[in-house]
C-alpha positions as CSV (number, residue, x, y, z in Angstrom):
1,X,1.3,29.1,-174.9
2,X,4.8,27.1,-175.9
3,X,5.5,28.5,-179.4
4,X,4.4,32.1,-177.8
5,X,6.9,31.6,-174.6
6,X,9.5,29.9,-177.0
7,X,9.5,33.2,-178.9
8,X,9.3,31.0,-182.2
9,X,13.1,31.2,-182.7
10,X,15.7,28.6,-182.1
11,X,15.0,28.1,-178.1
12,X,11.4,28.1,-178.3
13,X,9.8,24.2,-177.9
14,X,7.3,22.7,-180.6
15,X,4.3,21.7,-179.9
16,X,5.2,18.1,-180.7
17,X,8.2,18.8,-178.1
18,X,5.5,20.0,-176.1
19,X,3.6,17.3,-176.5
20,X,6.1,14.4,-175.4
21,X,7.8,15.9,-173.0
22,X,4.7,17.9,-171.1
23,X,5.2,16.4,-167.6
24,X,8.9,17.5,-167.6
25,X,7.8,20.9,-168.5
26,X,5.6,20.2,-165.8
27,X,7.7,19.4,-163.0
28,X,10.8,22.1,-163.8
29,X,9.3,24.3,-166.2
30,X,9.5,25.6,-169.9
31,X,13.5,27.3,-169.4
32,X,14.6,24.0,-167.8
33,X,13.4,21.8,-171.0
34,X,15.0,24.7,-173.5
35,X,18.3,23.7,-171.5
36,X,18.0,20.3,-172.3
37,X,17.3,20.2,-175.5
38,X,20.4,22.0,-176.3
39,X,22.7,19.9,-174.5
40,X,24.6,17.9,-176.3
41,X,26.0,14.6,-173.7
42,X,29.5,12.4,-174.1
43,X,28.5,9.1,-172.6
44,X,31.9,6.6,-172.0
45,X,30.7,3.3,-171.1
46,X,27.8,1.2,-172.5
47,X,27.4,-2.1,-169.6
48,X,24.4,-2.1,-167.4
49,X,24.8,1.6,-165.7
50,X,25.8,3.0,-169.3
51,X,22.7,1.6,-170.9
52,X,20.9,3.4,-168.1
53,X,22.1,6.9,-168.0
54,X,21.9,6.7,-171.8
55,X,17.7,5.9,-171.9
56,X,17.3,8.4,-168.5
57,X,19.2,11.1,-170.7
58,X,17.9,10.3,-174.2
59,X,13.9,10.2,-172.5
60,X,14.5,13.5,-171.4
61,X,15.2,15.0,-174.5
62,X,18.6,16.3,-174.4
63,X,20.1,17.8,-178.1
64,X,22.4,15.0,-179.1
65,X,24.0,11.7,-177.1
66,X,27.2,10.0,-178.4
67,X,27.8,6.8,-176.8
68,X,31.4,6.2,-177.0
69,X,32.9,2.4,-175.8
70,X,35.7,0.5,-178.2
71,X,34.8,-2.8,-176.2
72,X,32.9,-5.8,-177.8
73,X,29.5,-6.7,-176.6
74,X,30.6,-9.8,-174.3
75,X,28.2,-12.5,-172.8
76,X,27.6,-10.9,-169.4
77,X,26.3,-7.1,-171.6
78,X,23.8,-10.3,-173.4
79,X,22.4,-10.0,-169.4
80,X,22.7,-6.7,-168.7
81,X,23.0,-4.3,-171.4
82,X,18.8,-3.6,-171.9
83,X,20.0,-2.4,-175.2
84,X,21.8,-5.0,-176.7
85,X,20.3,-7.2,-179.0
86,X,20.2,-10.7,-178.9
87,X,22.5,-12.0,-181.5
88,X,25.2,-8.7,-180.9
89,X,27.7,-11.7,-179.2
90,X,31.3,-9.9,-181.0
91,X,29.7,-6.7,-182.0
92,X,31.2,-3.1,-180.9
93,X,29.1,-2.5,-177.7
94,X,28.2,1.5,-178.5
95,X,27.6,0.2,-182.2
96,X,25.2,-2.7,-181.2
97,X,22.9,-0.4,-178.6
98,X,22.7,2.7,-181.1
99,X,19.3,1.1,-182.8
100,X,17.2,0.6,-179.5
101,X,18.2,3.5,-178.1
102,X,17.7,5.9,-181.2
103,X,14.4,4.3,-180.9
104,X,13.5,5.4,-177.4
105,X,13.1,8.9,-179.1
106,X,13.6,9.8,-182.6
107,X,13.7,13.7,-181.4
108,X,17.5,13.3,-179.9
109,X,20.5,13.0,-182.3
110,X,22.1,9.8,-181.0
111,X,25.4,8.6,-182.3
112,X,28.1,5.7,-181.7
113,X,31.9,6.5,-181.9
114,X,33.8,3.0,-181.8
115,X,36.7,4.2,-180.9
116,X,38.9,4.6,-177.2
117,X,38.9,7.1,-175.3
118,X,42.3,7.8,-174.2
119,X,43.3,8.1,-178.3
120,X,40.7,10.9,-178.1
121,X,42.5,14.7,-178.2
122,X,41.3,17.4,-176.3
123,X,39.2,19.4,-178.7
124,X,36.9,15.8,-178.9
125,X,35.5,17.1,-175.6
126,X,35.2,20.5,-176.1
127,X,31.5,19.9,-178.4
128,X,30.0,18.6,-175.8
129,X,28.4,20.4,-172.8
130,X,28.5,17.7,-170.0
131,X,30.9,14.3,-170.4
132,X,29.6,11.4,-168.2
133,X,32.6,8.0,-167.7
134,X,31.9,5.1,-166.5
135,X,34.2,1.6,-167.2
136,X,37.5,3.9,-167.3
137,X,40.5,3.8,-165.7
138,X,41.8,7.1,-163.0
139,X,43.9,8.2,-165.1
140,X,41.9,8.4,-168.4
141,X,39.1,10.0,-165.8
142,X,41.4,12.3,-163.7
143,X,42.8,13.6,-167.4
144,X,39.0,13.9,-168.8
145,X,38.1,16.1,-166.0
146,X,40.6,18.2,-165.7
147,X,40.4,19.2,-169.5
148,X,36.1,19.4,-169.0
149,X,37.0,22.0,-165.9
150,X,39.1,23.3,-167.9
151,X,36.4,24.2,-171.0
152,X,34.2,24.9,-168.7
153,X,32.3,22.0,-169.3
154,X,29.9,19.6,-166.9
155,X,32.5,16.3,-165.8
156,X,30.4,13.3,-163.9
157,X,31.6,10.1,-163.4
158,X,30.7,6.3,-161.7
159,X,31.0,3.1,-162.0
160,X,29.5,-0.5,-160.0
161,X,31.7,-2.8,-158.8
162,X,29.7,-6.3,-157.7
163,X,27.3,-4.7,-156.1
164,X,29.1,-0.9,-154.9
165,X,28.7,2.0,-156.6
166,X,30.0,5.3,-156.6
167,X,29.2,9.1,-158.5
168,X,31.2,12.0,-159.1
169,X,30.2,15.3,-160.2
170,X,32.1,18.3,-161.1
171,X,30.0,21.2,-162.2
172,X,32.6,24.1,-161.5
173,X,30.9,27.0,-159.8
174,X,27.4,26.5,-159.5
175,X,24.7,29.3,-158.3
176,X,21.5,28.7,-157.2
177,X,18.5,30.3,-154.9
178,X,17.2,28.5,-151.8
179,X,13.8,29.7,-150.0
180,X,14.5,30.1,-146.5
181,X,12.6,31.3,-143.5
182,X,12.5,34.9,-142.9
183,X,14.2,35.8,-139.6
184,X,12.4,38.7,-137.7
185,X,13.8,40.3,-134.8
186,X,12.0,39.6,-131.4
187,X,9.5,42.2,-129.9
188,X,11.5,44.0,-126.7
189,X,8.2,43.3,-124.8
190,X,9.5,39.5,-125.0
191,X,12.0,38.5,-122.5
192,X,14.1,35.2,-122.6
193,X,12.6,31.7,-123.3
194,X,10.8,29.5,-126.0
195,X,9.0,32.6,-126.7
196,X,11.3,34.7,-127.9
197,X,12.7,31.7,-130.3
198,X,9.3,31.7,-131.9
199,X,9.5,34.9,-132.2
200,X,12.8,35.4,-134.3
201,X,11.4,32.4,-136.8
202,X,8.2,33.9,-138.9
203,X,7.1,30.6,-140.7
204,X,4.6,32.6,-142.6
205,X,7.4,34.8,-144.6
206,X,9.8,33.4,-146.8
207,X,13.3,34.8,-148.1
208,X,15.6,33.6,-151.0
209,X,18.8,33.8,-150.4
210,X,21.6,33.0,-153.4
211,X,24.0,30.6,-152.8
212,X,27.4,29.7,-154.4
213,X,29.2,26.0,-154.6
214,X,32.0,25.5,-155.9
215,X,32.8,21.7,-157.3
216,X,36.5,20.1,-156.6
217,X,38.2,18.3,-159.5
218,X,38.9,14.4,-158.7
219,X,42.6,14.9,-158.4
220,X,41.9,16.6,-155.7
221,X,39.2,14.6,-153.8
222,X,41.3,11.5,-154.3
223,X,44.6,12.9,-153.0
224,X,43.3,14.6,-149.8
225,X,46.4,13.8,-147.1
226,X,44.6,12.4,-144.6
227,X,47.5,12.7,-142.3
228,X,46.7,16.3,-141.4
229,X,44.6,18.0,-138.7
230,X,42.1,19.2,-140.6
231,X,41.4,15.4,-142.4
232,X,41.9,13.2,-139.4
233,X,38.8,15.6,-137.7
234,X,37.1,14.6,-140.9
235,X,37.7,11.1,-140.9
236,X,35.3,10.5,-138.6
237,X,32.6,11.6,-140.7
238,X,33.9,10.0,-143.7
239,X,32.6,6.3,-145.1
240,X,34.8,3.6,-145.8
241,X,33.9,3.5,-149.2
242,X,35.2,6.2,-149.9
243,X,38.9,3.8,-149.6
244,X,37.1,1.2,-151.0
245,X,36.8,2.9,-153.9
246,X,40.7,4.2,-153.9
247,X,41.8,-0.3,-153.9
248,X,39.2,-0.8,-156.7
249,X,40.5,2.1,-159.3
250,X,44.1,1.3,-158.4
251,X,43.4,-2.4,-158.9
252,X,41.4,-1.2,-162.3
253,X,44.6,0.3,-163.2
254,X,47.2,-2.7,-162.3
255,X,45.2,-5.4,-163.7
256,X,43.3,-3.4,-166.6
257,X,39.6,-5.1,-165.5
258,X,37.8,-5.5,-162.0
259,X,37.7,-8.4,-159.8
260,X,36.2,-11.7,-160.9
261,X,35.1,-14.5,-159.3
262,X,37.1,-17.3,-161.8
263,X,40.1,-15.6,-160.2
264,X,39.1,-15.3,-156.9
265,X,41.8,-16.4,-154.7
266,X,44.8,-14.0,-156.5
267,X,42.0,-11.0,-157.3
268,X,41.6,-11.2,-153.2
269,X,45.2,-11.6,-152.3
270,X,46.2,-8.8,-154.6
271,X,43.4,-6.7,-153.7
272,X,44.4,-6.6,-149.2
273,X,48.2,-6.1,-151.2
274,X,46.1,-2.7,-152.7
275,X,44.2,-1.9,-149.8
276,X,47.5,-1.5,-147.5
277,X,49.8,0.1,-149.9
278,X,46.5,2.8,-150.9
279,X,45.6,3.2,-147.1
280,X,49.4,4.4,-145.9
281,X,49.8,5.9,-148.9
282,X,47.2,8.6,-147.7
283,X,47.7,8.2,-144.5
284,X,45.3,6.2,-142.6
285,X,45.0,3.4,-141.2
286,X,44.5,-0.5,-143.2
287,X,41.7,-0.9,-139.8
288,X,39.5,1.3,-142.3
289,X,38.9,-1.9,-144.7
290,X,39.2,-4.8,-142.4
291,X,40.3,-8.3,-144.3
292,X,36.3,-9.0,-144.9
293,X,35.9,-7.1,-147.7
294,X,37.5,-9.2,-150.2
295,X,36.1,-13.2,-148.0
296,X,32.5,-14.7,-148.4
297,X,31.1,-16.2,-145.9
298,X,31.9,-19.1,-144.1
299,X,28.9,-20.8,-146.0
300,X,30.1,-20.0,-149.0
301,X,27.6,-17.3,-149.9
302,X,28.8,-14.6,-152.2
303,X,31.0,-11.9,-150.3
304,X,28.3,-9.3,-150.3
305,X,26.2,-10.7,-147.9
306,X,28.9,-11.6,-144.9
307,X,26.0,-9.8,-142.6
308,X,28.3,-10.7,-139.9
309,X,31.9,-8.8,-140.8
310,X,32.8,-6.4,-138.7
311,X,32.1,-3.8,-141.2
312,X,28.6,-4.9,-141.1
313,X,28.6,-4.0,-137.3
314,X,29.4,-0.7,-137.7
315,X,26.7,-0.2,-139.9
316,X,28.5,0.4,-142.8
317,X,26.7,-2.6,-144.5
318,X,28.9,-5.5,-146.5
319,X,30.9,-4.9,-149.1
320,X,31.9,-6.7,-152.2
321,X,33.7,-6.3,-155.4
322,X,32.4,-9.2,-156.9
323,X,30.0,-10.0,-159.5
324,X,28.7,-13.4,-160.1
325,X,29.8,-15.0,-163.9
326,X,26.3,-16.2,-164.6
327,X,23.2,-16.7,-163.4
328,X,21.7,-20.2,-162.8
329,X,19.5,-22.1,-165.3
330,X,15.8,-23.2,-165.0
331,X,17.5,-27.2,-164.7
332,X,20.0,-26.1,-162.1
333,X,16.6,-27.1,-159.4
334,X,15.0,-30.3,-159.6
335,X,12.2,-29.1,-157.1
336,X,8.3,-28.9,-157.7
337,X,7.0,-26.6,-155.6
338,X,9.4,-24.9,-153.3
339,X,8.3,-22.2,-150.8
340,X,9.4,-18.1,-151.8
341,X,10.7,-15.6,-149.7
342,X,7.2,-14.8,-147.6
343,X,6.6,-18.4,-147.8
344,X,4.2,-18.3,-150.7
345,X,4.9,-21.6,-153.5
346,X,6.5,-20.4,-156.1
347,X,6.2,-22.5,-159.8
348,X,9.0,-25.7,-160.4
349,X,12.5,-23.9,-161.7
350,X,11.7,-24.9,-165.3
351,X,8.7,-22.5,-165.5
352,X,10.8,-19.8,-163.5
353,X,13.2,-17.2,-165.5
354,X,17.1,-17.8,-165.1
355,X,17.6,-14.8,-163.5
356,X,14.3,-15.5,-160.7
357,X,16.0,-16.2,-157.2
358,X,13.6,-18.6,-155.2
359,X,13.7,-20.0,-151.4
360,X,14.8,-23.2,-152.1
361,X,13.6,-26.1,-150.1
362,X,15.9,-29.4,-149.1
363,X,14.8,-31.6,-152.0
364,X,16.2,-30.1,-154.5
365,X,18.8,-32.0,-155.6
366,X,20.9,-29.3,-156.8
367,X,22.3,-26.2,-155.7
368,X,24.2,-23.9,-158.2
369,X,28.0,-22.8,-157.1
370,X,28.3,-19.4,-155.8
371,X,29.9,-18.2,-159.2
372,X,26.8,-18.9,-160.6
373,X,24.2,-16.4,-158.4
374,X,22.6,-13.7,-160.2
375,X,24.0,-10.5,-160.3
376,X,22.7,-8.4,-163.1
377,X,18.8,-7.9,-161.3
378,X,20.1,-6.5,-158.4
379,X,20.1,-9.3,-155.9
380,X,22.0,-10.5,-153.8
381,X,21.3,-14.1,-151.9
382,X,20.6,-14.5,-147.9
383,X,21.4,-17.4,-145.8
384,X,17.3,-18.7,-144.9
385,X,18.6,-21.9,-143.2
386,X,20.0,-25.3,-144.0
387,X,20.2,-25.1,-148.3
388,X,18.0,-22.7,-148.6
389,X,18.2,-18.9,-149.7
390,X,15.8,-16.0,-150.3
391,X,15.5,-12.4,-152.0
392,X,16.7,-10.2,-149.9
393,X,14.9,-6.4,-148.6
394,X,18.2,-4.9,-148.0
395,X,19.1,-2.8,-151.1
396,X,22.4,-2.2,-152.0
397,X,24.8,0.4,-150.7
398,X,25.4,3.0,-153.4
399,X,28.3,5.7,-152.3
400,X,28.6,9.3,-154.2
401,X,30.2,12.7,-152.8
402,X,31.3,15.6,-154.2
403,X,33.6,17.3,-152.2
404,X,33.5,21.2,-152.0
């Protein structure tokens, strides 16, 4: 049946592919899988987020994936990037990820490119159907988005700063069909009232409505003039995360890196300066990002746990661009049986993985510093009483937007 629908030509799906992607074909159909099978994707930046994107694309069954990264494997990468094998410290990140990435799905053509994206010419990007950027500066993202928009290439970019994340998509002009409940005219015998509304909507019949959405470019999304009357009205509906992203991208452009815990004093001061500059240039008040976004809690906990900040009172949660340097070692605590977050006894610290975060009892002789708490496992310690910490139940906040 698969070969008959595929026509046996270049657009067909083989029996091997049908077995490999059976669940996906049942989910989104054979035609969508054919389109995936014919797509070539460029993925830039092979840190933790890049590895997750690569894994999902390869398992989905794209035709080819090119992983581009000119950076070398760092100590942080060995803990946060699951495609990099042990002993790869100092190697190129893309090349170190190639073998494991290819083993995920031999039917996908996976390549590694160790060059810098800033040195790539425009025609390099035209060989791809979609481009996804991570770990890039603002100017690079804007430049590549313009190239993709010009050549009809789907563009995605996203990143993670500590426990804060964002994504942006420019899919050009996108047409789709939406199913809606059919609206019928009320019968003449029905008077005004509740029965009239019921008569106008027939839930048993639906109609297909064709729609068209035009995505804006990244440059336009980042350069909104918030001083205009129309923008001021939309400001109340705009999450402050948008302005936090502007500050973080500016910091990356100026420093050539992201904020680091070991340079907290210097970086926090610079972040506040950038906050004032960026928000003033956008025509909004600096009060949209209170000083709390760079200040740790009084107890010395990781900045993401500042639950009493003014931002948390606004319902936005607490932000942080800080990533802990290293997870605690198994020897950081000498307690033998400290209770867990739910009061369940945990094994001795020496028997737990280094990335696991337990609630520590007062019997502990050594508590890890705020710079050594786990970040790669997606956990942020919260205050649980004198000398105790526990795993939180609230997930990290992730912000995404696509202006039209």
